[in-house]
All heavy atoms as an XYZ file, in Angstrom:
657
protein
N       0.879     -1.182      0.021
C       0.009     -0.052     -0.045
C       0.899      1.245      0.008
O       1.741      1.394      0.813
C      -0.930     -0.019      1.248
C      -1.869      1.122      1.334
S      -2.930      0.908      2.722
C      -3.354      2.562      3.028
N       0.666      2.126     -0.866
C       1.460      3.332     -0.999
C       0.984      4.387     -0.070
O      -0.263      4.532      0.121
C       1.453      3.845     -2.443
N       1.836      5.162      0.503
C       1.441      6.215      1.409
C       1.191      7.484      0.602
O       1.988      7.854     -0.336
C       2.593      6.465      2.454
O       2.848      5.273      3.076
C       2.167      7.573      3.413
N       0.137      8.204      0.908
C      -0.258      9.432      0.261
C       0.439     10.525      1.002
O      -0.040     11.005      1.996
C      -1.712      9.590      0.210
C      -2.161     10.773     -0.571
O      -1.345     11.578     -1.046
N      -3.459     11.027     -0.688
N       1.532     11.066      0.437
C       2.273     12.112      1.148
C       1.671     13.470      0.927
O       2.109     14.425      1.632
C       3.753     12.114      0.734
C       3.965     12.396     -0.705
C       4.422     10.792      1.127
C       5.434     12.608     -1.122
N       0.674     13.579      0.021
C       0.015     14.872     -0.183
C      -0.665     15.367      1.038
O      -0.753     16.538      1.351
C      -0.988     14.768     -1.369
N      -1.208     14.356      1.858
C      -1.826     14.753      3.112
C      -0.926     15.438      4.089
O      -1.298     16.318      4.898
C      -2.384     13.523      3.737
C      -3.537     12.806      3.134
C      -4.100     11.823      4.070
C      -4.123     10.449      3.427
N      -4.559      9.394      4.320
N       0.391     15.067      4.016
C       1.367     15.676      4.907
C       1.600     17.112      4.608
O       1.950     17.899      5.579
C       2.664     14.887      4.861
C       2.585     13.396      5.285
C       3.891     12.726      4.970
C       2.216     13.285      6.738
N       1.431     17.625      3.438
C       1.748     18.945      3.091
C       0.623     19.922      3.341
O       0.789     21.145      3.339
C       2.166     18.995      1.607
C       3.379     18.232      1.257
C       3.631     18.227     -0.246
C       4.806     17.306     -0.602
N       5.040     17.253     -2.040
N      -0.637     19.406      3.496
C      -1.823     20.236      3.594
C      -1.829     21.140      4.838
O      -2.290     22.256      4.719
C      -3.092     19.417      3.416
O      -3.175     18.523      4.561
N      -1.501     20.619      5.981
C      -1.643     21.390      7.187
C      -0.504     21.094      8.203
O      -0.463     19.981      8.659
C      -3.028     21.089      7.884
C      -3.284     22.040      9.091
O      -2.402     22.724      9.504
N      -4.475     22.015      9.505
N       0.350     22.098      8.332
C       1.531     21.773      9.124
C       1.292     21.739     10.646
O       2.110     21.360     11.403
C       2.630     22.813      8.780
C       3.117     22.671      7.361
C       4.315     23.534      7.108
C       4.657     23.477      5.659
N       5.655     22.493      5.360
N       0.107     22.326     11.021
C      -0.232     22.385     12.449
C      -0.884     21.137     13.001
O      -1.031     20.934     14.196
C      -1.092     23.630     12.751
C      -0.358     24.897     12.475
O       0.882     24.888     12.567
O      -0.987     25.914     12.233
N      -1.416     20.279     12.122
C      -2.180     19.079     12.606
C      -1.654     17.871     11.886
O      -1.186     17.954     10.711
C      -3.651     19.323     12.343
N      -1.788     16.731     12.486
C      -1.455     15.539     11.810
C      -2.425     15.190     10.680
O      -3.564     15.698     10.737
C      -1.485     14.442     12.885
C      -2.390     15.037     13.909
C      -2.263     16.504     13.885
N      -2.005     14.389      9.723
C      -2.921     14.041      8.677
C      -4.113     13.230      9.225
O      -3.897     12.566     10.287
C      -2.057     13.184      7.691
C      -0.975     12.709      8.515
C      -0.687     13.755      9.605
N      -5.230     13.295      8.628
C      -6.379     12.476      9.113
C      -6.069     10.981      8.937
O      -5.382     10.567      7.991
C      -7.511     12.953      8.233
C      -6.932     13.459      6.988
C      -5.589     14.034      7.433
N      -6.642     10.225      9.826
C      -6.427      8.792      9.749
C      -7.201      8.206      8.527
O      -8.243      8.648      8.216
C      -6.909      8.104     11.038
N      -6.575      7.268      7.875
C      -7.280      6.577      6.798
C      -8.417      5.699      7.363
O      -8.323      5.213      8.465
C      -6.320      5.612      6.053
C      -5.224      6.421      5.323
O      -5.518      7.629      4.897
O      -4.047      5.851      5.119
N      -9.493      5.554      6.567
C     -10.600      4.683      6.967
C     -10.124      3.228      6.950
O      -9.550      2.795      5.934
C     -11.743      4.945      6.031
C     -12.323      6.286      6.082
C     -13.491      6.406      7.011
O     -14.088      5.324      7.303
O     -13.824      7.512      7.419
N     -10.371      2.538      8.035
C     -10.035      1.086      8.071
C     -11.282      0.349      8.592
O     -12.022      0.910      9.436
C      -8.867      0.749      8.976
O      -9.151      1.299     10.267
C      -7.617      1.362      8.434
N     -11.535     -0.834      8.087
C     -12.738     -1.528      8.620
C     -12.585     -1.911     10.092
O     -11.509     -2.154     10.566
C     -12.736     -2.797      7.735
C     -11.366     -2.965      7.216
C     -10.808     -1.604      7.131
N     -13.680     -1.984     10.795
C     -13.686     -2.366     12.190
C     -13.645     -3.885     12.278
O     -14.736     -4.592     12.189
C     -14.934     -1.816     12.895
C     -14.945     -2.071     14.399
O     -13.967     -2.735     14.895
O     -15.876     -1.704     15.098
N     -12.508     -4.472     12.407
C     -12.378     -5.935     12.344
C     -12.953     -6.603     13.579
O     -13.283     -7.778     13.581
C     -10.888     -6.375     12.134
C     -10.392     -5.930     10.788
C      -9.959     -5.834     13.239
N     -12.999     -5.870     14.682
C     -13.578     -6.477     15.905
C     -15.075     -6.714     15.766
O     -15.552     -7.729     16.155
C     -13.246     -5.663     17.144
C     -11.719     -5.629     17.374
C     -13.972     -6.103     18.397
C     -11.242     -4.753     18.439
N     -15.796     -5.753     15.259
C     -17.238     -5.945     15.070
C     -17.593     -6.905     13.912
O     -18.617     -7.428     13.865
C     -17.977     -4.572     14.786
O     -17.530     -4.082     13.563
N     -16.589     -7.158     13.037
C     -16.772     -8.041     11.880
C     -16.162     -9.437     12.154
O     -15.746    -10.092     11.287
C     -16.150     -7.414     10.640
C     -16.805     -6.150     10.199
C     -16.023     -5.537      9.028
O     -14.997     -6.066      8.576
N     -16.470     -4.389      8.563
N     -16.105     -9.786     13.423
C     -15.520    -11.071     13.811
C     -16.352    -12.174     13.286
O     -17.514    -12.431     13.651
C     -15.476    -11.201     15.379
C     -14.705    -12.403     15.757
O     -14.282    -13.233     14.917
O     -14.558    -12.561     17.003
N     -15.862    -12.939     12.229
C     -16.555    -13.983     11.568
C     -16.184    -15.400     12.094
O     -16.666    -16.350     11.474
C     -16.365    -13.878     10.068
C     -16.680    -12.536      9.453
C     -16.254    -12.519      7.993
C     -18.155    -12.261      9.573
N     -15.491    -15.465     13.173
C     -15.094    -16.783     13.676
C     -16.292    -17.521     14.102
O     -17.272    -16.993     14.670
C     -14.104    -16.664     14.825
C     -12.802    -16.116     14.401
C     -11.835    -15.977     15.585
N     -12.290    -14.846     16.354
C     -11.632    -14.334     17.388
N     -10.522    -14.969     17.783
N     -12.083    -13.344     18.086
N     -16.311    -18.832     13.878
C     -17.392    -19.683     14.162
C     -17.357    -20.399     15.523
O     -18.078    -21.364     15.828
C     -17.729    -20.651     13.044
C     -16.545    -21.583     12.815
O     -15.484    -21.354     13.358
O     -16.783    -22.532     12.041
N     -16.419    -19.966     16.347
C     -16.204    -20.658     17.640
C     -17.296    -20.131     18.617
O     -17.190    -19.104     19.139
C     -14.791    -20.312     18.216
C     -13.690    -20.875     17.292
C     -12.318    -20.375     17.688
O     -12.212    -19.546     18.621
O     -11.347    -20.835     17.088
N     -18.221    -21.078     18.873
C     -19.313    -20.698     19.823
C     -18.935    -21.195     21.223
O     -19.464    -20.706     22.190
C     -20.640    -21.326     19.364
C     -20.988    -21.042     17.889
C     -21.402    -19.576     17.823
C     -21.855    -19.252     16.367
N     -21.213    -18.298     15.652
N     -18.183    -22.270     21.280
C     -17.875    -22.907     22.544
C     -16.695    -22.203     23.137
O     -15.733    -21.852     22.408
C     -17.552    -24.408     22.352
C     -17.427    -25.183     23.581
C     -17.251    -26.658     23.289
O     -17.511    -27.098     22.220
O     -16.826    -27.370     24.236
N     -16.648    -21.963     24.531
C     -15.501    -21.373     25.112
C     -14.262    -22.210     24.899
O     -14.338    -23.411     24.890
C     -15.863    -21.311     26.606
C     -17.231    -21.670     26.683
C     -17.703    -22.359     25.446
N     -13.117    -21.538     24.736
C     -11.861    -22.236     24.480
C     -11.134    -22.452     25.805
O     -11.244    -21.641     26.786
C     -10.938    -21.430     23.562
C     -11.567    -21.113     22.217
C     -10.592    -20.227     21.371
C     -11.893    -22.409     21.474
N     -10.413    -23.522     25.893
C      -9.647    -23.875     27.070
C      -8.236    -24.200     26.595
O      -7.999    -24.922     25.665
C     -10.304    -25.141     27.694
C      -9.590    -25.657     28.948
C     -10.130    -24.860     30.101
C      -9.493    -25.478     31.373
N      -9.358    -24.590     32.428
N      -7.197    -23.613     27.249
C      -5.824    -23.882     26.806
C      -5.407    -25.312     27.161
O      -5.859    -25.900     28.135
C      -4.952    -22.863     27.621
C      -5.784    -22.563     28.806
C      -7.228    -22.689     28.370
N      -4.598    -25.861     26.318
C      -4.034    -27.211     26.500
C      -2.467    -26.986     26.471
O      -1.935    -26.601     25.513
C      -4.430    -28.141     25.343
C      -3.782    -29.449     25.323
C      -4.210    -30.306     26.557
C      -4.156    -30.209     24.062
N      -1.892    -27.384     27.654
C      -0.484    -27.173     27.716
C       0.203    -28.576     27.937
O      -0.167    -29.325     28.761
C      -0.093    -26.324     28.886
C      -0.615    -24.884     28.699
C      -0.097    -23.911     29.816
O       0.115    -24.364     30.961
N      -0.023    -22.646     29.543
N       1.182    -28.861     27.105
C       1.937    -30.131     27.188
C       3.407    -29.703     26.948
O       3.704    -28.764     26.297
C       1.498    -31.156     26.171
C       0.089    -31.618     26.444
C       1.645    -30.664     24.733
N       4.247    -30.572     27.527
C       5.729    -30.340     27.280
C       6.219    -31.530     26.460
O       6.026    -32.678     26.750
C       6.469    -30.335     28.610
C       6.070    -29.119     29.448
C       6.822    -29.052     30.869
N       8.178    -28.854     30.670
C       8.831    -27.713     30.382
N       8.131    -26.610     30.309
N      10.143    -27.645     30.343
N       6.715    -31.184     25.337
C       7.188    -32.162     24.382
C       8.650    -31.729     23.936
O       9.032    -30.595     24.160
C       6.316    -32.165     23.057
C       6.216    -30.883     22.426
C       4.969    -32.771     23.431
C       5.457    -30.775     21.095
N       9.439    -32.692     23.449
C      10.772    -32.292     22.973
C      10.719    -31.206     21.909
O       9.792    -31.118     21.093
C      11.269    -33.599     22.361
C      10.493    -34.705     23.035
C       9.164    -34.122     23.208
N      11.709    -30.360     21.929
C      11.768    -29.239     21.027
C      11.712    -29.667     19.604
O      11.038    -29.019     18.772
C      13.088    -28.387     21.296
C      13.160    -27.167     20.454
C      14.457    -26.426     20.737
C      14.543    -25.161     19.838
N      15.788    -24.432     20.085
N      12.360    -30.749     19.237
C      12.405    -31.256     17.858
C      10.993    -31.583     17.401
O      10.586    -31.356     16.239
C      13.347    -32.345     17.714
O      12.973    -33.523     18.535
N      10.177    -32.209     18.301
C       8.861    -32.631     17.967
C       7.984    -31.360     17.747
O       7.177    -31.289     16.769
C       8.213    -33.520     19.050
C       6.705    -33.777     18.795
C       8.978    -34.822     19.168
N       8.149    -30.372     18.617
C       7.425    -29.113     18.494
C       7.740    -28.455     17.117
O       6.836    -27.964     16.436
C       7.760    -28.170     19.675
C       7.166    -26.820     19.476
C       5.825    -26.601     19.766
C       7.870    -25.749     19.004
C       5.238    -25.357     19.671
C       7.295    -24.481     18.841
C       5.994    -24.325     19.199
N       9.000    -28.390     16.785
C       9.408    -27.743     15.524
C       8.813    -28.526     14.328
O       8.387    -27.917     13.384
C      10.925    -27.596     15.457
C      11.493    -26.588     16.474
C      13.000    -26.611     16.539
O      13.634    -27.514     16.043
O      13.490    -25.710     17.223
N       8.884    -29.851     14.389
C       8.332    -30.644     13.286
C       6.795    -30.408     13.193
O       6.274    -30.213     12.032
C       8.531    -32.189     13.539
C       9.814    -32.723     12.952
C       9.765    -34.227     13.232
O      10.230    -34.669     14.358
O       9.433    -34.976     12.307
N       6.116    -30.426     14.298
C       4.687    -30.201     14.315
C       4.350    -28.803     13.748
O       3.439    -28.637     12.930
C       4.099    -30.364     15.737
C       2.632    -30.312     15.808
C       1.846    -31.405     15.635
C       1.975    -29.101     16.119
C       0.446    -31.392     15.766
C       0.637    -29.039     16.190
C      -0.123    -30.182     15.991
N       5.047    -27.824     14.219
C       4.827    -26.432     13.750
C       5.075    -26.337     12.250
O       4.306    -25.671     11.542
C       5.780    -25.475     14.531
O       5.564    -25.524     15.874
N       6.139    -26.938     11.744
C       6.393    -26.921     10.376
C       5.314    -27.571      9.528
O       4.826    -27.061      8.472
C       7.748    -27.586     10.003
C       8.088    -27.716      8.604
C       8.415    -26.383      7.895
O       8.829    -25.483      8.565
O       8.332    -26.300      6.697
N       4.852    -28.697      9.956
C       3.806    -29.440      9.241
C       2.539    -28.636      9.286
O       1.767    -28.571      8.271
C       3.567    -30.812      9.920
C       2.573    -31.653      9.343
C       2.954    -32.165      7.897
N       1.901    -32.981      7.352
C       1.825    -34.289      7.391
N       2.703    -34.991      7.993
N       0.771    -34.874      6.756
N       2.160    -28.092     10.410
C       0.927    -27.336     10.591
C       0.978    -26.039      9.676
O       0.041    -25.672      8.985
C       0.716    -26.841     11.997
N       2.190    -25.447      9.577
C       2.343    -24.271      8.727
C       2.206    -24.653      7.268
O       1.550    -23.942      6.533
N       2.786    -25.704      6.861
C       2.715    -26.180      5.436
C       1.225    -26.504      5.090
O       0.787    -26.211      4.054
C       3.636    -27.355      5.171
C       5.026    -26.923      4.894
C       5.895    -28.034      4.418
N       6.454    -28.796      5.584
C       6.187    -30.083      5.867
N       5.491    -30.799      5.020
N       6.644    -30.687      6.922
N       0.531    -27.099      6.085
C      -0.859    -27.589      5.734
C      -1.855    -26.572      5.878
O      -2.819    -26.466      5.093
C      -1.226    -28.788      6.680
C      -2.465    -29.464      6.278
C      -2.515    -30.908      6.732
O      -1.405    -31.504      6.972
O      -3.619    -31.339      6.912
N      -1.757    -25.625      6.906
C      -2.745    -24.594      7.174
C      -2.289    -23.180      6.955
O      -3.054    -22.252      7.247
C      -3.289    -24.819      8.572
C      -4.001    -26.105      8.796
C      -3.334    -27.199      9.410
C      -5.270    -26.312      8.311
C      -3.940    -28.380      9.599
C      -5.902    -27.564      8.452
C      -5.248    -28.561      9.147
N      -1.071    -23.002      6.453
C      -0.517    -21.664      6.319
C       0.199    -21.192      7.556
O      -0.188    -21.579      8.691
N       1.240    -20.477      7.356
C       2.053    -20.011      8.419
C       1.447    -18.820      9.069
O       1.837    -17.645      8.852
C       3.482    -19.721      7.935
C       4.180    -20.958      7.586
C       4.211    -21.434      6.258
C       4.990    -21.704      8.536
C       4.902    -22.552      5.913
C       5.607    -22.825      8.186
C       5.554    -23.257      6.869
N       0.321    -18.984      9.847
C      -0.386    -17.898     10.459
C      -0.879    -18.357     11.784
O      -0.824    -19.508     12.193
C      -1.518    -17.445      9.613
O      -2.445    -18.520      9.372
N      -1.429    -17.427     12.524
C      -1.991    -17.647     13.879
C      -3.076    -18.728     13.709
O      -3.959    -18.615     12.905
C      -2.535    -16.392     14.460
C      -3.111    -16.531     15.774
N      -2.326    -16.663     16.900
C      -4.382    -16.533     16.237
C      -3.083    -16.837     17.969
N      -4.375    -16.749     17.560
N      -3.062    -19.718     14.580
C      -4.059    -20.754     14.584
C      -3.760    -22.000     13.787
O      -4.453    -22.981     13.824
N      -2.635    -22.048     13.128
C      -2.280    -23.302     12.293
C      -2.048    -24.493     13.172
O      -2.576    -25.588     12.827
C      -1.011    -23.015     11.500
N      -1.419    -24.351     14.318
C      -1.168    -25.540     15.187
C      -2.450    -25.995     15.789
O      -2.718    -27.165     15.943
C      -0.120    -25.170     16.270
C       1.307    -25.061     15.684
C       2.347    -24.965     16.786
C       2.378    -23.539     17.320
N       3.281    -22.613     16.654
N      -3.364    -25.091     16.068
C      -4.663    -25.445     16.656
C      -5.438    -26.208     15.558
O      -6.031    -27.258     15.857
C      -5.440    -24.171     17.026
C      -6.824    -24.423     17.444
C      -7.565    -23.111     17.760
C      -9.042    -23.296     17.805
N      -9.755    -21.977     17.908
N      -5.463    -25.732     14.392
C      -6.147    -26.443     13.310
C      -5.554    -27.856     13.085
O      -6.295    -28.803     12.871
C      -6.065    -25.666     12.021
C      -6.931    -24.395     12.012
C      -6.788    -23.668     10.705
O      -5.638    -23.181     10.383
N      -7.850    -23.506     10.016
N      -4.294    -27.985     13.182
C      -3.628    -29.248     13.027
C      -3.996    -30.193     14.144
O      -4.296    -31.333     13.886
C      -2.088    -29.064     12.994
C      -1.259    -30.289     12.721
S      -1.502    -30.862     11.051
C      -0.049    -31.898     10.887
N      -3.959    -29.682     15.345
C      -4.342    -30.538     16.506
C      -5.822    -31.016     16.354
O      -6.130    -32.206     16.528
C      -4.262    -29.777     17.782
C      -4.766    -30.550     18.965
C      -3.978    -31.547     19.567
C      -6.013    -30.338     19.435
C      -4.461    -32.252     20.614
C      -6.516    -31.036     20.540
C      -5.742    -32.055     21.117
N      -6.717    -30.107     15.944
C      -8.131    -30.522     15.774
C      -8.298    -31.571     14.674
O      -9.127    -32.434     14.783
C      -8.988    -29.221     15.532
C      -9.109    -28.347     16.760
C      -9.859    -27.092     16.380
C      -9.749    -29.090     17.949
N      -7.578    -31.420     13.598
C      -7.595    -32.368     12.471
C      -7.145    -33.717     12.957
O      -7.787    -34.789     12.684
C      -6.687    -31.935     11.307
C      -6.675    -32.881     10.173
C      -5.741    -32.487      9.041
C      -5.757    -33.502      7.904
N      -4.853    -33.122      6.890
N      -6.043    -33.759     13.709
C      -5.493    -35.053     14.287
C      -6.556    -35.600     15.210
O      -6.801    -36.880     15.230
C      -4.133    -34.811     14.984
C      -3.104    -34.450     13.949
C      -3.719    -36.006     15.823
C      -1.824    -33.940     14.595
N      -7.202    -34.810     16.064
C      -8.180    -35.275     17.024
C      -9.365    -35.882     16.325
O      -9.864    -36.941     16.686
C      -8.565    -34.079     17.919
C      -9.634    -34.520     18.940
C     -10.926    -34.064     18.998
C      -9.457    -35.475     20.013
N     -11.512    -34.636     20.077
C     -10.701    -35.535     20.704
C      -8.373    -36.221     20.455
C     -10.870    -36.354     21.820
C      -8.595    -37.087     21.536
C      -9.821    -37.115     22.207
N      -9.861    -35.262     15.241
C     -11.013    -35.745     14.551
C     -10.646    -37.028     13.872
O     -11.417    -38.018     13.807
C     -11.456    -34.690     13.489
C     -12.194    -33.550     14.057
C     -13.346    -33.847     14.926
O     -14.138    -34.749     14.556
O     -13.465    -33.191     16.014
N      -9.419    -37.209     13.313
C      -8.965    -38.439     12.647
C      -8.895    -39.587     13.740
O      -9.316    -40.729     13.463
C      -7.647    -38.282     12.007
N      -8.410    -39.225     14.910
C      -8.315    -40.188     16.015
C      -9.689    -40.702     16.407
O      -9.896    -41.881     16.560
C      -7.576    -39.571     17.213
C      -7.650    -40.434     18.408
C      -6.786    -41.534     18.589
C      -8.540    -40.153     19.465
C      -6.844    -42.354     19.723
C      -8.572    -40.968     20.588
C      -7.798    -42.054     20.728
O      -7.818    -42.833     21.836
N     -10.644    -39.801     16.561
C     -11.989    -40.145     16.970
C     -12.622    -40.948     15.848
O     -13.291    -41.982     16.226
C     -12.858    -38.919     17.272
C     -12.442    -38.233     18.524
C     -13.487    -37.153     18.908
C     -13.935    -36.245     17.911
N     -14.885    -35.181     18.398
N     -12.455    -40.750     14.666
C     -13.049    -41.429     13.524
C     -12.463    -42.899     13.509
O     -13.195    -43.834     13.204
C     -12.794    -40.741     12.227
N     -11.202    -43.009     13.824
C     -10.560    -44.305     13.900
C     -10.895    -45.151     15.044
O     -10.956    -46.362     14.919
C      -9.019    -44.017     13.872
C      -8.181    -45.235     13.822
C      -6.675    -44.931     13.916
O      -6.335    -43.983     14.622
N      -5.785    -45.706     13.308
N     -11.266    -44.535     16.145
C     -11.552    -45.183     17.401
C     -13.025    -45.797     17.458
O     -13.350    -46.503     18.340
C     -11.417    -44.273     18.562
O     -10.055    -43.808     18.591
N     -13.796    -45.423     16.521
C     -15.264    -45.885     16.548
C     -15.432    -47.247     16.210
O     -14.804    -47.990     15.646
C     -16.037    -44.963     15.624
C     -16.124    -43.507     16.186
C     -17.528    -45.453     15.553
C     -16.812    -42.540     15.327
């Protein structure tokens, strides 16, 4: 995104007006209806790094990838256990 420097030249006594941005908090489209509970485990660093890499490749290197990977594994486990 390019910065519009023309706004900077218009009024030297005041900062430029803020650009309009969408209100992402009110537009929260997450479908999580159930409260979340943290799960903490201690695993070897090498296992954590492998898991993180695999989750990133499968779900994208973004926030929530490891959670998505865990939930996928959990669903596969439950399907297998029936």
